[in-house]
C-alpha positions in Angstrom: 0.9 -21.2 49.5 -0.5 -22.7 47.0 -1.2 -22.2 43.1 -4.9 -22.2 42.9 -7.7 -22.8 46.1 -4.9 -22.9 50.0 -7.1 -25.0 53.7 -5.0 -23.8 55.9 -6.1 -24.1 60.6 -2.8 -21.5 62.2 -2.8 -23.8 65.4 -1.0 -21.5 69.0 0.9 -22.5 71.5 2.2 -21.0 74.8 5.2 -22.0 76.8 2.6 -23.8 79.3 2.0 -26.1 76.5 -1.5 -25.1 76.0 -2.5 -25.3 72.1 -5.3 -23.6 70.1 -7.0 -23.9 66.7 -7.5 -20.4 64.8 -10.8 -22.6 62.4 -9.8 -23.9 58.2 -8.7 -21.3 56.8 -9.2 -20.9 52.7 -8.4 -19.2 50.3 -7.1 -19.0 46.8 -3.5 -18.0 45.6 -3.8 -16.7 41.9 -0.9 -15.5 40.8 -1.2 -15.0 36.3 -3.4 -13.4 34.0 -3.9 -14.7 30.1 -1.2 -13.0 28.4 -2.7 -9.5 26.5 -2.9 -9.8 22.3 -3.6 -6.7 20.4 -2.4 -7.5 16.3 -4.1 -5.8 12.8 -6.8 -8.0 11.4 -5.1 -7.6 8.1 -1.9 -5.5 7.5 -2.7 -4.8 3.7 0.1 -4.2 1.1 3.6 -4.9 2.2 3.1 -7.8 5.4 4.7 -7.1 7.9 5.7 -3.1 7.6 2.4 -2.2 10.0 1.2 0.4 7.1 -2.9 -0.6 6.4 -5.7 -0.4 4.1 -7.7 -2.1 7.1 -8.5 -0.7 10.2 -9.8 -4.2 12.0 -8.1 -5.5 15.4 -8.2 -9.1 16.2 -7.5 -8.9 20.6 -6.5 -11.6 22.7 -9.8 -13.3 24.5 -9.4 -12.2 28.3 -9.7 -14.2 31.5 -13.2 -14.7 32.5 -12.5 -12.9 35.6 -10.4 -10.4 34.3 -11.3 -6.3 32.9 -10.2 -5.0 29.9 -9.3 -0.8 29.8 -9.3 -0.5 26.1 -7.7 3.4 25.4 -7.1 4.6 21.4 -4.5 7.2 21.0 -4.3 8.1 24.1 -7.9 7.8 25.2 -9.9 5.7 27.0 -12.8 3.8 25.0 -16.1 1.7 25.7 -14.4 -0.6 23.0 -12.3 0.0 19.7 -14.8 0.9 16.5 -11.9 0.2 13.2 -14.7 2.0 11.1 -14.7 5.4 13.2 -11.0 4.9 12.5 -9.9 8.5 10.3 -6.1 7.7 8.3 -2.6 7.9 9.8 -0.5 6.9 12.8 -2.4 5.6 15.8 -2.0 3.1 18.4 -4.2 1.1 20.6 -3.4 -0.6 24.5 -5.6 -2.9 25.7 -4.9 -3.9 29.8 -6.3 -6.6 31.3 -6.5 -6.8 35.2 -8.1 -10.2 36.9 -9.7 -10.4 40.1 -6.5 -10.7 42.1 -4.9 -8.0 40.9 -2.2 -9.5 38.2 -2.5 -7.8 34.9 -1.6 -8.4 31.2 -0.5 -5.4 29.1 0.0 -5.6 24.7 -0.5 -2.2 22.0 -0.6 -1.7 18.6 1.1 0.4 16.0 -0.1 1.0 12.4 -0.7 3.1 9.8 -4.0 3.4 8.1 -4.0 4.9 4.6 -7.2 4.5 2.8 -6.6 6.4 -0.7 -3.7 6.9 -3.1 -2.5 9.5 -6.1 -3.4 8.1 -9.3 -0.3 8.6 -11.8 0.7 11.4 -14.0 1.0 10.4 -17.0 3.0 12.5 -20.2 5.2 10.7 -23.1 9.2 11.9 -21.8 9.2 13.2 -25.2 7.0 13.9 -27.7 9.1 14.8 -30.6 8.9 16.3 -33.6 7.2 19.3 -34.9 5.0 20.1 -31.4 5.2 19.1 -28.1 2.3 18.2 -27.8 0.7 15.9 -31.2 1.0 12.3 -29.1 3.0 11.6 -32.0 6.5 10.6 -31.2 9.1 7.9 -32.1 10.0 8.4 -28.5 7.6 5.3 -26.5 8.9 5.8 -23.5 6.4 7.7 -20.6 7.1 10.0 -18.0 5.2 8.6 -14.6 4.8 11.8 -11.2 2.9 12.1 -8.6 2.7 8.8 -7.0 3.4 8.1 -3.2 6.8 7.7 -1.9 7.1 3.3 -2.8 4.2 3.1 -4.2 4.4 0.3 -7.2 3.8 1.2 -10.9 1.5 -1.4 -13.3 0.0 -0.8 -16.5 -2.9 -2.6 -18.4 -3.4 -2.6 -22.6 -6.5 -4.3 -23.0 -8.7 -1.4 -21.2 -7.4 -3.3 -17.7 -7.7 -6.8 -18.1 -4.8 -7.8 -17.0 -1.8 -5.9 -15.2 2.4 -6.5 -16.4 4.7 -4.6 -14.1 6.2 -2.8 -17.7 4.7 -1.1 -20.9 6.7 -1.8 -24.4 5.2 1.3 -27.1 4.3 -0.4 -30.6 5.0 1.6 -33.8 1.2 3.4 -34.1 -1.7 3.7 -31.7 -1.5 2.9 -28.9 -2.9 3.6 -25.1 -2.3 2.3 -22.4 -3.6 2.4 -18.7 -1.3 2.7 -15.5 -2.2 2.6 -12.1 -0.5 2.5 -9.0 -0.4 1.1 -5.5 0.9 2.3 -2.6 2.5 0.6 -0.1 -0.8 0.5 1.9 -1.9 -1.9 -0.8 -3.8 1.2 -2.3 -5.3 1.2 -6.2 -5.7 4.0 -8.7 -5.6 4.4 -12.4 -5.3 7.2 -14.6 -7.0 7.5 -17.6 -6.8 5.1 -20.5 -3.1 7.0 -22.2 -2.5 7.0 -25.7 -0.4 8.2 -28.5 1.1 7.4 -31.6 4.9 5.9 -31.5 5.6 7.1 -35.3 9.9 5.7 -35.7 9.9 5.0 -39.7 10.0 7.8 -42.3 9.8 6.8 -46.1 12.8 8.5 -48.1 12.1 11.0 -50.3 12.1 10.4 -54.1 14.2 13.5 -55.5 14.1 14.1 -59.4 14.7 17.7 -61.6 11.7 19.1 -62.3 12.2 20.4 -65.3 15.0 17.5 -67.1 16.0 20.5 -70.6 17.2 20.4 -73.4 18.3 17.8 -75.8 17.9 14.9 -73.4 15.2 14.8 -70.9 17.0 12.2 -68.6 20.9 13.7 -69.0 21.1 15.5 -65.7 21.6 18.6 -67.9 19.3 21.1 -67.5 18.2 24.7 -67.7 15.5 24.9 -64.5 17.4 24.6 -61.6 14.2 23.3 -59.1 13.6 20.2 -57.6 10.7 17.8 -57.6 10.6 16.0 -54.4 7.9 13.1 -53.8 7.4 10.3 -51.8 7.8 11.3 -48.4 
């Protein structure tokens, strides 16, 4: 038989040489089926890692005579509904079967992640007389509370532009810290403000009273100092 339509007449010949033909027999041989396929429509964040914030899938078109069975996490469904998917790991499988009994199967596994934690921002060291006044001579930040694999970016202009590093300036600082997880979700912390003060004026030291015959000879009977300029 050949792929597609076949038409054959079968003849019987007995030992006496008599022959008899059967009526023409027609049938169709179909040994192929379109390859099934299913994949994430958009793998957000890091492409190809299967972690995404969007559950939409792209399905191959089945043959016209094929029926399709869809399973989501091992349960058969009438159709795939991306909006009903919850965060976590999922496997979606399809099996196409045509009228000749040929089958083709495909599946995809992905992790849906639609939210990420906000970063917690603090000074790495709030130096000086108070450990909580936001005045420091150390301008580095301590970032915590983010998901594993998240990237951190910074904005010092209210969120208009973002960079992957932060350098404090002398004086007042206001910075927004953003965490972006591997699925591409982002979460901004509230603006974090502090004052960087890395220098102080040298004190001016003098005698409180330079007594005696000279007011500038440094010889006195009063041992207290006058300190200014600090």
